[in-house]
GUZA-719490 format. One record per residue (C-alpha): residue in three letters; x, y, z. Coordinates in nm, 2 decimals, always signed. Layout:
BEGIN
(rec "ala" (X Y Z))
...
END
This chain:
BEGIN
(rec "met" (+0.00 +0.00 +0.00))
(rec "asp" (+0.13 +0.35 -0.09))
(rec "ser" (+0.19 +0.53 +0.24))
(rec "ser" (+0.20 +0.86 +0.06))
(rec "arg" (-0.18 +0.85 -0.01))
(rec "pro" (-0.29 +0.93 +0.34))
(rec "asn" (-0.04 +1.21 +0.36))
(rec "arg" (-0.16 +1.35 +0.02))
(rec "ala" (-0.52 +1.33 +0.13))
(rec "ser" (-0.44 +1.50 +0.46))
(rec "leu" (-0.26 +1.78 +0.27))
(rec "tyr" (-0.55 +1.83 +0.03))
(rec "lys" (-0.79 +1.84 +0.32))
(rec "glu" (-0.57 +2.09 +0.50))
(rec "arg" (-0.55 +2.32 +0.19))
(rec "leu" (-0.92 +2.29 +0.13))
(rec "asn" (-0.97 +2.41 +0.49))
(rec "leu" (-0.74 +2.70 +0.43))
(rec "leu" (-0.93 +2.80 +0.11))
(rec "leu" (-1.26 +2.78 +0.31))
(rec "asp" (-1.11 +3.00 +0.58))
(rec "val" (-1.01 +3.26 +0.31))
(rec "thr" (-1.35 +3.24 +0.14))
(rec "gln" (-1.53 +3.28 +0.47))
(rec "thr" (-1.31 +3.59 +0.55))
(rec "ile" (-1.41 +3.73 +0.21))
(rec "asn" (-1.78 +3.66 +0.27))
(rec "glu" (-1.76 +3.83 +0.61))
(rec "arg" (-1.70 +4.16 +0.42))
(rec "his" (-1.37 +4.24 +0.58))
(rec "ser" (-1.16 +4.53 +0.46))
(rec "val" (-0.88 +4.48 +0.22))
(rec "asp" (-0.62 +4.55 +0.49))
(rec "glu" (-0.78 +4.28 +0.72))
(rec "leu" (-0.78 +4.03 +0.43))
(rec "met" (-0.41 +4.10 +0.36))
(rec "gln" (-0.33 +4.04 +0.72))
(rec "glu" (-0.51 +3.70 +0.70))
(rec "phe" (-0.32 +3.62 +0.38))
(rec "glu" (+0.01 +3.71 +0.54))
(rec "thr" (-0.06 +3.49 +0.84))
(rec "leu" (-0.15 +3.19 +0.62))
(rec "leu" (+0.17 +3.23 +0.42))
(rec "arg" (+0.39 +3.26 +0.72))
(rec "glu" (+0.24 +3.01 +0.96))
(rec "glu" (+0.09 +2.75 +0.73))
(rec "leu" (+0.31 +2.76 +0.41))
(rec "gly" (+0.65 +2.86 +0.55))
(rec "val" (+0.67 +3.19 +0.34))
(rec "gly" (+0.88 +3.45 +0.52))
(rec "arg" (+0.91 +3.72 +0.26))
(rec "val" (+0.62 +3.85 +0.05))
(rec "ile" (+0.54 +4.16 -0.15))
(rec "val" (+0.20 +4.21 -0.32))
(rec "phe" (+0.16 +4.48 -0.60))
(rec "thr" (-0.18 +4.55 -0.76))
(rec "arg" (-0.25 +4.78 -1.06))
(rec "gly" (-0.52 +5.04 -1.02))
(rec "glu" (-0.76 +5.18 -1.28))
(rec "asp" (-0.52 +5.46 -1.34))
(rec "ala" (-0.25 +5.20 -1.44))
(rec "lys" (-0.05 +5.30 -1.13))
(rec "trp" (+0.10 +5.02 -0.92))
(rec "asn" (+0.00 +5.00 -0.55))
(rec "leu" (+0.19 +4.82 -0.28))
(rec "ile" (-0.08 +4.65 -0.06))
(rec "leu" (+0.14 +4.40 +0.14))
(rec "ser" (+0.50 +4.37 +0.24))
(rec "cys" (+0.65 +4.16 +0.51))
(rec "gly" (+0.99 +4.00 +0.59))
(rec "val" (+1.17 +4.26 +0.37))
(rec "thr" (+1.33 +4.59 +0.43))
(rec "gln" (+1.20 +4.92 +0.30))
(rec "gln" (+1.51 +4.95 +0.08))
(rec "gln" (+1.43 +4.62 -0.08))
(rec "val" (+1.07 +4.73 -0.14))
(rec "asp" (+1.18 +5.06 -0.29))
(rec "ser" (+1.43 +4.89 -0.52))
(rec "ile" (+1.15 +4.71 -0.71))
(rec "asp" (+0.97 +4.89 -0.99))
(rec "pro" (+0.68 +4.67 -1.11))
(rec "glu" (+0.67 +4.85 -1.45))
(rec "arg" (+1.04 +4.78 -1.51))
(rec "asp" (+1.10 +4.46 -1.32))
(rec "leu" (+0.78 +4.26 -1.33))
(rec "leu" (+0.57 +4.36 -1.63))
(rec "gly" (+0.71 +4.11 -1.87))
(rec "ile" (+0.64 +3.82 -1.64))
(rec "thr" (+0.32 +3.65 -1.76))
(rec "lys" (+0.33 +3.32 -1.57))
(rec "ile" (+0.48 +3.18 -1.24))
(rec "glu" (+0.86 +3.23 -1.26))
(rec "asn" (+1.13 +3.06 -1.04))
(rec "leu" (+1.38 +3.33 -0.95))
(rec "ala" (+1.66 +3.10 -0.84))
(rec "leu" (+1.83 +3.12 -1.18))
(rec "ser" (+1.69 +3.46 -1.27))
(rec "glu" (+1.90 +3.75 -1.40))
(rec "arg" (+1.67 +4.00 -1.23))
(rec "glu" (+1.91 +4.10 -0.95))
(rec "arg" (+1.66 +4.31 -0.76))
(rec "leu" (+1.43 +4.01 -0.73))
(rec "leu" (+1.69 +3.75 -0.60))
(rec "val" (+1.58 +3.80 -0.24))
(rec "phe" (+1.27 +3.61 -0.34))
(rec "asp" (+1.22 +3.26 -0.46))
(rec "ala" (+0.93 +3.32 -0.71))
(rec "val" (+0.70 +3.57 -0.87))
(rec "ile" (+0.34 +3.50 -0.93))
(rec "pro" (+0.13 +3.71 -1.18))
(rec "leu" (-0.23 +3.76 -1.08))
(rec "tyr" (-0.52 +3.78 -1.32))
(rec "his" (-0.88 +3.88 -1.31))
(rec "glu" (-1.10 +3.81 -1.61))
(rec "phe" (-0.79 +3.75 -1.82))
(rec "lys" (-0.65 +4.09 -1.73))
(rec "leu" (-0.32 +4.13 -1.54))
(rec "met" (-0.40 +4.28 -1.21))
(rec "gly" (-0.09 +4.24 -0.99))
(rec "tyr" (+0.21 +4.03 -0.88))
(rec "val" (+0.30 +3.84 -0.56))
(rec "leu" (+0.67 +3.79 -0.48))
(rec "val" (+0.74 +3.52 -0.22))
(rec "gly" (+1.05 +3.38 -0.05))
(rec "asp" (+1.12 +3.12 +0.23))
(rec "gln" (+1.15 +3.22 +0.59))
(rec "glu" (+1.50 +3.08 +0.60))
(rec "leu" (+1.73 +2.88 +0.38))
(rec "gly" (+1.72 +2.50 +0.42))
(rec "asp" (+1.79 +2.17 +0.26))
(rec "gly" (+1.55 +2.01 +0.01))
(rec "leu" (+1.28 +2.17 -0.20))
(rec "ser" (+1.19 +2.52 -0.09))
(rec "pro" (+0.84 +2.52 +0.09))
(rec "thr" (+0.76 +2.84 -0.11))
(rec "leu" (+0.83 +2.67 -0.44))
(rec "arg" (+0.65 +2.35 -0.33))
(rec "asn" (+0.33 +2.56 -0.26))
(rec "leu" (+0.35 +2.80 -0.55))
(rec "lys" (+0.02 +2.69 -0.72))
(rec "phe" (-0.17 +2.70 -0.39))
(rec "ile" (-0.03 +3.04 -0.31))
(rec "gln" (-0.14 +3.15 -0.66))
(rec "ile" (-0.50 +3.02 -0.59))
(rec "leu" (-0.51 +3.21 -0.26))
(rec "ala" (-0.37 +3.53 -0.41))
(rec "asn" (-0.62 +3.52 -0.70))
(rec "leu" (-0.91 +3.47 -0.46))
(rec "ile" (-0.79 +3.79 -0.29))
(rec "ile" (-0.75 +3.98 -0.61))
(rec "val" (-1.11 +3.89 -0.70))
(rec "phe" (-1.22 +4.02 -0.37))
(rec "ile" (-1.03 +4.34 -0.42))
(rec "glu" (-1.18 +4.40 -0.76))
(rec "asn" (-1.52 +4.33 -0.63))
(rec "lys" (-1.46 +4.57 -0.35))
(rec "lys" (-1.36 +4.84 -0.61))
(rec "met" (-1.67 +4.76 -0.81))
(rec "gln" (-1.89 +4.79 -0.50))
(rec "thr" (-1.73 +5.12 -0.41))
(rec "arg" (-1.79 +5.25 -0.77))
(rec "leu" (-2.15 +5.14 -0.76))
(rec "leu" (-2.20 +5.31 -0.42))
(rec "lys" (-2.04 +5.63 -0.56))
(rec "gln" (-2.26 +5.61 -0.87))
(rec "glu" (-2.57 +5.56 -0.66))
(rec "ser" (-2.47 +5.86 -0.45))
(rec "leu" (-2.40 +6.07 -0.75))
(rec "lys" (-2.73 +5.96 -0.91))
(rec "his" (-2.91 +6.06 -0.59))
(rec "glu" (-2.74 +6.40 -0.58))
(rec "phe" (-2.83 +6.45 -0.95))
(rec "glu" (-3.19 +6.37 -0.88))
(rec "ile" (-3.20 +6.62 -0.59))
(rec "ala" (-3.03 +6.88 -0.81))
(rec "ser" (-3.27 +6.81 -1.09))
(rec "gln" (-3.57 +6.85 -0.85))
(rec "ile" (-3.43 +7.17 -0.71))
(rec "gln" (-3.36 +7.32 -1.06))
(rec "gln" (-3.70 +7.22 -1.19))
(rec "ser" (-3.86 +7.38 -0.89))
(rec "leu" (-3.67 +7.71 -0.98))
(rec "val" (-3.82 +7.70 -1.33))
(rec "pro" (-4.19 +7.79 -1.29))
(rec "lys" (-4.45 +7.57 -1.45))
(rec "asp" (-4.69 +7.73 -1.70))
(rec "ser" (-4.97 +7.70 -1.44))
(rec "glu" (-4.75 +7.89 -1.19))
(rec "met" (-4.68 +8.18 -1.42))
(rec "leu" (-4.79 +8.54 -1.33))
(rec "arg" (-5.15 +8.61 -1.42))
(rec "thr" (-5.26 +8.97 -1.49))
(rec "ser" (-5.55 +9.13 -1.68))
(rec "tyr" (-5.31 +9.33 -1.90))
(rec "leu" (-5.06 +9.05 -1.99))
(rec "thr" (-5.10 +8.69 -2.09))
(rec "val" (-4.80 +8.48 -1.99))
(rec "arg" (-4.72 +8.13 -2.12))
(rec "ser" (-4.42 +7.91 -2.08))
(rec "leu" (-4.27 +7.59 -2.21))
(rec "tyr" (-3.98 +7.39 -2.05))
(rec "lys" (-3.85 +7.06 -2.19))
(rec "pro" (-3.53 +6.95 -2.00))
(rec "his" (-3.28 +6.74 -2.20))
(rec "his" (-3.02 +6.69 -1.92))
(rec "ala" (-3.08 +6.58 -1.56))
(rec "val" (-2.95 +6.92 -1.46))
(rec "gly" (-2.89 +7.21 -1.70))
(rec "gly" (-2.84 +7.58 -1.73))
(rec "asp" (-3.17 +7.73 -1.85))
(rec "tyr" (-3.38 +7.97 -1.65))
(rec "tyr" (-3.68 +8.19 -1.70))
(rec "asp" (-3.90 +8.39 -1.48))
(rec "val" (-4.18 +8.65 -1.49))
(rec "leu" (-4.20 +8.88 -1.18))
(rec "ser" (-4.46 +9.13 -1.05))
(rec "leu" (-4.25 +9.44 -0.97))
(rec "ser" (-4.54 +9.67 -0.88))
(rec "pro" (-4.91 +9.70 -0.94))
(rec "tyr" (-4.84 +9.84 -1.28))
(rec "ser" (-4.51 +9.68 -1.39))
(rec "val" (-4.39 +9.33 -1.47))
(rec "gly" (-4.03 +9.21 -1.52))
(rec "phe" (-3.92 +8.90 -1.71))
(rec "cys" (-3.60 +8.72 -1.78))
(rec "ile" (-3.48 +8.42 -1.98))
(rec "ala" (-3.12 +8.30 -1.95))
(rec "asp" (-2.88 +8.02 -2.05))
(rec "val" (-2.55 +7.94 -1.87))
(rec "ser" (-2.25 +7.82 -2.07))
(rec "gly" (-2.18 +7.45 -2.01))
(rec "lys" (-2.40 +7.18 -1.85))
(rec "gly" (-2.41 +6.97 -1.54))
(rec "met" (-2.40 +7.05 -1.17))
(rec "gly" (-2.18 +7.35 -1.20))
(rec "ala" (-2.41 +7.52 -1.45))
(rec "ala" (-2.72 +7.43 -1.25))
(rec "leu" (-2.57 +7.58 -0.93))
(rec "leu" (-2.46 +7.90 -1.10))
(rec "met" (-2.81 +7.94 -1.26))
(rec "ser" (-2.99 +7.89 -0.92))
(rec "asn" (-2.76 +8.15 -0.78))
(rec "phe" (-2.83 +8.38 -1.07))
(rec "gln" (-3.20 +8.34 -1.02))
(rec "ala" (-3.16 +8.46 -0.65))
(rec "ile" (-2.96 +8.76 -0.77))
(rec "val" (-3.21 +8.86 -1.04))
(rec "arg" (-3.50 +8.84 -0.78))
(rec "ser" (-3.31 +9.05 -0.53))
(rec "leu" (-3.20 +9.32 -0.78))
(rec "phe" (-3.49 +9.35 -1.02))
(rec "thr" (-3.72 +9.62 -0.90))
(rec "ala" (-3.97 +9.86 -1.06))
(rec "asn" (-3.73 +10.16 -1.04))
(rec "ile" (-3.39 +10.02 -1.13))
(rec "ser" (-3.28 +10.11 -1.48))
(rec "met" (-3.23 +9.81 -1.71))
(rec "ser" (-2.87 +9.91 -1.78))
(rec "arg" (-2.80 +9.93 -1.41))
(rec "leu" (-2.96 +9.59 -1.35))
(rec "val" (-2.74 +9.43 -1.62))
(rec "lys" (-2.43 +9.60 -1.48))
(rec "glu" (-2.49 +9.48 -1.13))
(rec "leu" (-2.58 +9.13 -1.25))
(rec "asn" (-2.25 +9.12 -1.43))
(rec "glu" (-2.06 +9.23 -1.12))
(rec "arg" (-2.23 +8.97 -0.89))
(rec "leu" (-2.18 +8.69 -1.15))
(rec "asn" (-1.81 +8.76 -1.17))
(rec "leu" (-1.78 +8.73 -0.80))
(rec "asn" (-1.94 +8.38 -0.81))
(rec "ser" (-1.80 +8.23 -1.13))
(rec "lys" (-1.45 +8.37 -1.15))
(rec "asn" (-1.49 +8.42 -1.52))
(rec "asp" (-1.50 +8.05 -1.60))
(rec "lys" (-1.86 +8.06 -1.71))
(rec "phe" (-2.09 +8.32 -1.86))
(rec "ile" (-2.46 +8.36 -1.90))
(rec "thr" (-2.66 +8.49 -2.19))
(rec "ala" (-2.98 +8.67 -2.08))
(rec "phe" (-3.27 +8.87 -2.20))
(rec "leu" (-3.42 +9.10 -1.94))
(rec "gly" (-3.73 +9.32 -1.99))
(rec "arg" (-3.98 +9.53 -1.80))
(rec "tyr" (-4.32 +9.63 -1.91))
(rec "asn" (-4.51 +9.92 -1.76))
(rec "lys" (-4.89 +9.91 -1.82))
(rec "ile" (-4.94 +10.28 -1.76))
(rec "thr" (-4.69 +10.40 -2.02))
(rec "gly" (-4.74 +10.10 -2.24))
(rec "arg" (-4.37 +10.07 -2.29))
(rec "leu" (-4.14 +9.76 -2.29))
(rec "thr" (-3.78 +9.84 -2.19))
(rec "tyr" (-3.52 +9.57 -2.24))
(rec "val" (-3.15 +9.47 -2.26))
(rec "asn" (-3.03 +9.17 -2.45))
(rec "ala" (-2.71 +9.04 -2.29))
(rec "gly" (-2.57 +8.82 -2.57))
(rec "his" (-2.89 +8.61 -2.59))
(rec "leu" (-3.08 +8.49 -2.89))
(rec "ser" (-3.30 +8.77 -3.01))
(rec "pro" (-3.66 +8.73 -2.89))
(rec "leu" (-3.93 +8.79 -3.15))
(rec "leu" (-4.18 +9.08 -3.12))
(rec "cys" (-4.49 +9.06 -3.35))
(rec "val" (-4.71 +9.38 -3.39))
(rec "pro" (-5.08 +9.31 -3.47))
(rec "gly" (-5.18 +9.40 -3.82))
(rec "ser" (-4.82 +9.40 -3.94))
(rec "glu" (-4.62 +9.12 -4.11))
(rec "glu" (-4.31 +9.27 -3.96))
(rec "ile" (-4.13 +9.07 -3.69))
(rec "arg" (-3.89 +9.26 -3.48))
(rec "glu" (-3.58 +9.10 -3.33))
(rec "leu" (-3.50 +9.24 -2.99))
(rec "asp" (-3.12 +9.25 -3.02))
(rec "lys" (-3.01 +9.58 -2.85))
(rec "gly" (-2.80 +9.53 -2.54))
(rec "ser" (-2.45 +9.41 -2.44))
(rec "ile" (-2.22 +9.11 -2.44))
(rec "ala" (-2.31 +8.81 -2.22))
(rec "leu" (-2.29 +8.84 -1.84))
(rec "gly" (-1.97 +8.72 -1.68))
(rec "met" (-1.75 +8.75 -1.99))
(rec "leu" (-1.56 +9.06 -1.87))
(rec "asp" (-1.52 +9.23 -1.53))
(rec "glu" (-1.69 +9.54 -1.67))
(rec "met" (-1.94 +9.58 -1.95))
(rec "pro" (-1.78 +9.79 -2.22))
(rec "thr" (-2.12 +9.92 -2.34))
(rec "ile" (-2.49 +9.85 -2.24))
(rec "glu" (-2.76 +9.97 -2.47))
(rec "glu" (-3.12 +9.95 -2.36))
(rec "glu" (-3.42 +10.00 -2.58))
(rec "ser" (-3.77 +10.12 -2.50))
(rec "ile" (-4.06 +10.02 -2.73))
(rec "arg" (-4.42 +10.15 -2.74))
(rec "ile" (-4.64 +9.84 -2.72))
(rec "arg" (-4.98 +9.81 -2.89))
(rec "lys" (-5.27 +9.59 -2.77))
(rec "gly" (-5.23 +9.24 -2.92))
(rec "thr" (-4.85 +9.26 -2.95))
(rec "arg" (-4.69 +8.92 -2.90))
(rec "leu" (-4.34 +8.83 -2.78))
(rec "val" (-4.16 +8.50 -2.76))
(rec "ala" (-3.82 +8.45 -2.59))
(rec "phe" (-3.64 +8.12 -2.60))
(rec "thr" (-3.31 +7.94 -2.54))
(rec "asp" (-3.10 +7.79 -2.82))
(rec "gly" (-3.23 +7.43 -2.75))
(rec "leu" (-3.55 +7.53 -2.94))
(rec "val" (-3.40 +7.65 -3.27))
(rec "glu" (-3.07 +7.45 -3.29))
(rec "val" (-3.12 +7.08 -3.36))
(rec "asp" (-2.87 +6.81 -3.45))
(rec "glu" (-2.97 +6.60 -3.75))
(rec "gly" (-2.65 +6.39 -3.74))
(rec "asn" (-2.46 +6.52 -4.03))
(rec "arg" (-2.55 +6.89 -3.97))
(rec "val" (-2.70 +7.13 -3.72))
(rec "arg" (-3.03 +7.27 -3.84))
(rec "asn" (-3.15 +7.62 -3.74))
(rec "ser" (-3.52 +7.64 -3.69))
(rec "phe" (-3.53 +8.02 -3.65))
(rec "leu" (-3.72 +8.08 -3.97))
(rec "glu" (-3.98 +7.82 -3.88))
(rec "leu" (-4.02 +7.99 -3.54))
(rec "lys" (-4.07 +8.33 -3.72))
(rec "asn" (-4.33 +8.18 -3.94))
(rec "ile" (-4.52 +8.04 -3.64))
(rec "met" (-4.52 +8.38 -3.48))
(rec "gln" (-4.63 +8.56 -3.81))
(rec "thr" (-4.92 +8.32 -3.87))
(rec "ser" (-5.05 +8.27 -3.52))
(rec "glu" (-5.34 +8.50 -3.41))
(rec "his" (-5.28 +8.46 -3.03))
(rec "ile" (-4.99 +8.36 -2.80))
(rec "asp" (-5.18 +8.05 -2.70))
(rec "glu" (-5.19 +7.93 -3.06))
(rec "ala" (-4.82 +8.02 -3.11))
(rec "met" (-4.71 +7.84 -2.80))
(rec "lys" (-4.91 +7.53 -2.90))
(rec "arg" (-4.73 +7.52 -3.24))
(rec "ile" (-4.39 +7.59 -3.08))
(rec "asp" (-4.46 +7.30 -2.84))
(rec "asp" (-4.54 +7.07 -3.14))
(rec "met" (-4.22 +7.18 -3.32))
(rec "ala" (-4.01 +7.11 -3.01))
(rec "glu" (-4.18 +6.77 -2.94))
(rec "arg" (-4.12 +6.67 -3.31))
(rec "asp" (-3.75 +6.74 -3.29))
(rec "lys" (-3.72 +6.57 -2.95))
(rec "leu" (-3.90 +6.25 -3.07))
(rec "asn" (-3.68 +6.24 -3.38))
(rec "gly" (-3.37 +6.26 -3.16))
(rec "phe" (-3.26 +6.59 -3.30))
(rec "ala" (-3.29 +6.79 -2.98))
(rec "phe" (-2.96 +6.81 -2.79))
(rec "asp" (-3.02 +7.08 -2.53))
(rec "asp" (-3.28 +7.20 -2.28))
(rec "ile" (-3.57 +7.39 -2.44))
(rec "ser" (-3.71 +7.69 -2.26))
(rec "val" (-3.97 +7.94 -2.40))
(rec "ile" (-4.17 +8.22 -2.25))
(rec "gly" (-4.45 +8.38 -2.46))
(rec "leu" (-4.62 +8.71 -2.38))
(rec "glu" (-4.93 +8.88 -2.52))
(rec "phe" (-5.00 +9.24 -2.42))
(rec "asn" (-5.38 +9.29 -2.38))
(rec "arg" (-5.42 +9.66 -2.36))
(rec "asn" (-5.27 +9.99 -2.47))
(rec "gly" (-5.09 +10.22 -2.22))
(rec "ser" (-5.29 +10.47 -2.03))
(rec "leu" (-5.06 +10.76 -2.12))
(rec "ile" (-5.03 +10.89 -2.47))
(rec "phe" (-4.70 +11.05 -2.55))
END
């Protein structure tokens, strides 16, 4: 009878128990450091390994030292994984190696996860002795243990990424809810007897940089604003929410439009440090004088339609965008006498600039035609909504769409 069989069976059982211990440690959700301590104990006390270094490669392709024992700091520092290890693709006995920096070890074991090289384990005996080195005798088993740990580390990284993604997703959802609460719904828009106000908002991104508002400034005057911040994402949304607060604090019945734009530019520069800018159209309508006064700060020109006339006026007088320069070089405001039935539509570029794959199409002429051929602002806004929905369903829209429509329902009380 072969006396080696009981010994071999006992060895297999012992190693199986070790694997079960490592697996249990992994399943108990220990930290990477705790697992590496367990690995070190197994190597030293069960397998006779006295010197070990473990390198892993991160997502940034940088090498990380996650375990070293039985070696000096100088010996660790002398090894550059990129230079000394990267060419090793299978277990290598270092006894006859020409890699001088590695001769303190008996073997190097490459570690793989999903066929991708993830790290290296360098191992050496506790002390020199006769016969086959215990480290070399246990190389395959050490490799199995090390790969189990690598799988754990990769799963840990994935879990961390998923948690971070879930956290970011939650933050984006909150930011989106906050931003959409800042953009008034059509049903929440200002209602007056002398002005019909309609709005349309179709967000394309979770958080974006569009904003519009209509404000009651006094019993006889209304202010309105539509704006678009450069860039997208959280930064743009935060800047725009801050811009909304500034507009509401500064926009009064008495401030001149030029002064309003100048102060908005100063406040914006304090908050954005010139790394973002905002295009904006700001107007104020006085029902007593029947005049609309506005400044266009680098925004797409709103369209003004006078009843009984085929002419469509583009409101383009103003200044450069807010936040581009510390001081506005010039600000031009315009005042227009408004007749009853006059309609105005202001919008962001998501409405008229659509991506058809091989070209960007401008729908400005189509928008002009809608305004020319619509009798009332409700009809115009319905057709604008249909145009925007068509482009969105066809996959052409690539930005948020914001529109405000106004119809002036009376002439001014003063004639001059």
